[in-house]
N, C-alpha and C positions, 0 to 999 in steps of 0.2 A: 449681465443677463446671460444665462446659459442657453445655447442653441440646441434645445431638445429635439428639434425636427431632424437634425443630422446625427443624433446620437447613435453610436454603434453598440454592440454587446459589450465591448471593452470599455466604452465610455460609461455605460451604466454601472459596470462592475467597479470602476475606479471612482465613481461618484460617491463621496462619503455620506451625503444625505440619503441617497438611494439605499446604500448598504445599511444605514441605521434603520430605515423604514422596514426593510426586509427582515431585519433582526429584532423588530419590535421596539426600537429605541428612538423613534423619530418624533419630532414636535410638529411635523408637517403631514400628519396622517391624512387629512382631507385632500391635500394636494396630490399625493401619490395615489390615493384611492380613485380619484377622478382623472388621473393622468391620461389614461387610454381614451377617455371621452374627448379630451382636447387634442390628442395626437394618436388617432386610431392607426395611422400608418406605421407606428412604432411598436405595434403589438408583438411581433415576432422577436425583435431584439430585447424588448422589455421582459417578456416571459423567459427567454433563454438566460438572461442575466439574473433574474430572480431565482430561477431553478439552480443556477450555478452557485449563487451565494448561500442558498439554503443547504445545498449538498455539501458545501465545504465548512459548514458550521454545525455539523451534527454532534451532539454531546457524546462524550466518550463512554459514559456510564448509563446503564439502563436501570430503571426502578425494579426492585425485587417484588415478588408477589406480596410479601408482607407489607412492604412500603405502600404498594397500591391500595391494599385493603385498609391500612391505617389511615391514609389520606381520604379515602372514600367515606369511611365511617365518621371521620372528623367533619367532613363536609355535610353529611346527612344530619349529624347531631346539631351543627350550627344552623342548618336550614330549618330543622324542625322547630327551633325556638321561635321562628317567625311565622309559623302556620297557625292562624287563630282557631280556637275551638268554638263550634257553633253552640249558642245558648238559646234554645227556643223560647224559654220563659221570658226573655227580654224583648221578644218580637210580638207585636199585636197580632191576634189571630186573623183578622180580616184585612190586614194591610195589603196593598198592592205593590208596595215598595220592595224590590229585590234586596237580598242580603249581599253585600259586597265583600269579597274575600281577596285581599291583596295577593295572596299566594294560593291559588285554587288548583284546579285539575291540571293546568299546564305545568305548574310547579312540580306536582307529583309525577307527571310524565317525564319531566326533566330529570328528576331523581332516578326514576326507573331506567331512563336511557343511560344515565351515568353508571348505574350498577351494571347494566348490560355491557357497556363499553369497558368498564374495569374488569369484568369477568372475561371479556374477549381478549383484552391485553394480557391478562394472566394466563389464559389458555395459549396465546401465541408464544409467549416466552417460555412456556413449559414444554412445548412440542419439540421433538427431536428434529435435527436438520433434514429437510426434504431433499430428494434426489435433484441434481442439477446437471444441466448439459455439460458443465465443466467438472470432471471428477476432482480436480485439484482445488476447486473453489470451496470445498467443505473446510479445508484447513484455513483458507484465506478468510472465511466468514468469521473466524475468531477475532479478526480485526476488521473494523468497519471499512467498507469500500464505498467510494463515490461512484454513482451511476449517472452517466450522461447518455441520453437518447436523442438522436437527431430526427425529429418528426417534421422537419421542414423539407423544402424542395431544393435546398442549397447545401453544399458542404459546410460543416460546422468545425471551427478551429478550437481545439482543446490544448491548453498548455499544462503540462504535468509539473509535479514538484521539482523534478530534476532539470527543468527547462526544456525537456523534449517536447516536440509539438506533434499533434495528431490532427489530421484533417479527416473528420468523421463524415462518411457519405450519408445521404438520406436513407432513412429506414434502418439505421445501424445503431448499435449500442456498445458502449465501452464502460467497463468496470475497472477501477484502479484505486489504490490507496491514496488518501489525501497527502500522505508523506511516505516516501519510500524508506524502508528500514530493512536491515538484514543483509544477506549476501546477494540478493538479486532484486531487480526491479520488474515486477510481474503485473501484467494487465490481462484482461479477458475481453475478447472481441466477438461480437455477433454482427455479421454484416461486412462492410468494407471500410477500410481506412488506410490513409497514407501516413507513414511514420517518418519523422526526422528526429532520430535519437541522438542525444548528446553523448559523447564518448566519456565513459567512466569505467572504473575497475569492476563495478558490479554489472553482470550481464543483464541486458534488457530482454524480457521474455514475454511473448505474446501467445496466449493460449486461445486456440480456435477449435473447440470441440476435441477431436482426437489428434490434432497436430499442434506442435510447438515450434515457434520461430524464435531463435536465440541470436542476439547480436550484442556487441559492445558499444557500437555507435555507427550509424549509417542511415541511408534512406531506402525505404522499401514500401511496397503496397501489399496488403493482405485482403483477400476477398473470401468470406466464409458465411454466406447467407444460408439459413436453414434449409431453404427449398432448392438450393443449388446441388447438383450431383457431385461437384468437385470443390475442393478448397485450393486456392492458388496463392502463391507468394511470388511477387516480382521485385527484383532487386534493381534499384536505381543507381546506387553507388555503394562501394565498400564490399563487405563480406557478410553473409548470413548463413547460419546453420539451421536446418529444418529437420525435424524428426517426429516420430509418432509419440504421442503423450504416454501411451501404455507400454512403451518399450522398457524392458527391464534388463539390468546388467547381471551377468552371472559372475560367480566368484573367480572363474578362470578367464573370463573375457570382460574387460573393463570398457570395451568399446560400445557406444550406443549407435545402432544402425540409423544413419540419416544421410543427409546431403549437405554439401557445402556449395553455396551459390555465390557467384560474383556478379558484378554489374552486367545488366542486360540478360541475366539468366533468370529462370523461374522454376518453381517447384509445383507439381500437380499431384494432389492427393485425392484418389478416388474413394469416396465414402463407402460405397457398397463393397468393392473388392478389397479395400484397404491398401492399395498400391500407392507407393510414393515414387514419382519419377521426376527427372530433371529435363527441362526443355529451355527454350528461349522466350523472351517477352515478345508480345505481338508486334511491337515496333521498336527495335533496338535504337538507342540514341547514340549520337556521336560523342565519345568520351575525350578523345585526343585528336585535335585537328592536325593535318599534315603540316610539316614545316614550311614547305614551299607555298607561295602565295596562291598560285592557281591550283586549288585543291582537286585531286583526282583527275588530272589531265595527263593522258598517256599517248605517246607516239612511238609505236613499235616497241612497247615494253613487254618483257616476258611475263606471262601470267603469274608465275610464282612470286615475282616481285610485287605485283599488284595485290595479291592475296595477303601477303605479309603486311602490307600497308593497311589493308582493311582490318586485319586482325588486331593491329596496334591501335587503330583509330576507334574501333568499337569495343575492344577488350574482350572479344569472343574468340576462343581457339578455333582455328580453321585447319582441318586435317586433310592432307592430299599427298599423293605420290609425286614428288617434285620431278622425277625423271620422266613421268608421263606427260608433263606439260612444258618441258624446257623449250620445245620448238614452237609453242603457242605464243605469238606476239600480238599484243592488243594495241589498237589505236582507238581511243575513245575519250570523251569528256563526261565525267560523272559529277553531278552537282547536287541537285535537290532530291534525287531519288532516295527511297528508303534502302536499307541494307539489302533487303530481299530483292528489290528491283535491280540494284547493282549486280547482285549475284546472277539474276536471270539474264541480264545483258552479257555478262562475262562468260557464263556457261554456254550461251547460244553462240558466241563468237569462237569459243574454244572447243565446241562439240563435247560438252560435259554436262553433268547434272549434279545437283547437291541435295542433301537431306540433313535434317537436324537429329542428332543422336546424343543423348546424355548431355544436353546443354552445349554441344559443339556443332560446328558445321563441317560436314564431310563431303568433299568434292571428288567425283569419280568421272573418268572419261566414258563417253558413251560407247557401247559395244557396237562394232561395225560388223554386220553379218555378211559373210562371203556370198557372192552370187552363186546360185545353183547351176 
């Protein structure tokens, strides 16, 4: 007996009977139709799994207008054979008994609805491609894309064809091919998602409006909600290339203007001004722990030595004039503080200040004003 009460989205997707029912091949139709009445707490996982299976089993070919009309006409022709013709001469004049028509006005309305639907389908397929927030999506629409929308309150895990994983935030949408082909792996994001991309020779590209994030394999977070003033990319590990989608190369210059981001660095794209700048993530994570057991414990240690250790541990370049701080010796124990809190403590002890410029930390000695 399957424990449906504890089923997750993955469990539903891997359940062969559930997949058969979603695809219309199940012998347990009544069971799955009444499933949510028995297990109402499973509504969210049930619906997500159903949507996923339907989206990954979209037929590759669409009916042409001629095929739609042919099937519609054939249906009407067959249906008309079952519509009886009224014969008043066979009905007594004063009878109170109503005439029964197995296929009456409802049947005619159904045929009319079918004609309208067929006409609508024909119109839909004959229309030119409409504008889309992703300019590059017009080309991608030639091949069908799977669309996943997270309308829940929790992050939704999406596994792509190349085994890359996406954690799609609430109120976010991801479009991607069911199977990656060609020279690149391209997806389209509206909202926010965390990506863990499998390393392959084909670059993985995330289109978010006017900005493109390009990687071979790494972890990063993209935030690109329509109502946000900025688009941000935060790198967790590895290396990421970020550039404007509308950037064009000239014959003389093959370089695409963009940014290279490393772990703990971030890119900020201002939608209104169109500026793309590099900065640091809100809370840099520790990438390499110090070799010594007692991490960040210092006793009369020169400040340049401490800064180099922080630079290695967080993977963030720290720029400073070494000669300006050779006489600054620090005694401190730094443990659970964030990187910025560590820098605040060090700068206070060494009479210095720091700022973030172009994804780097720049430390400068405080200016001492001479007494008047």
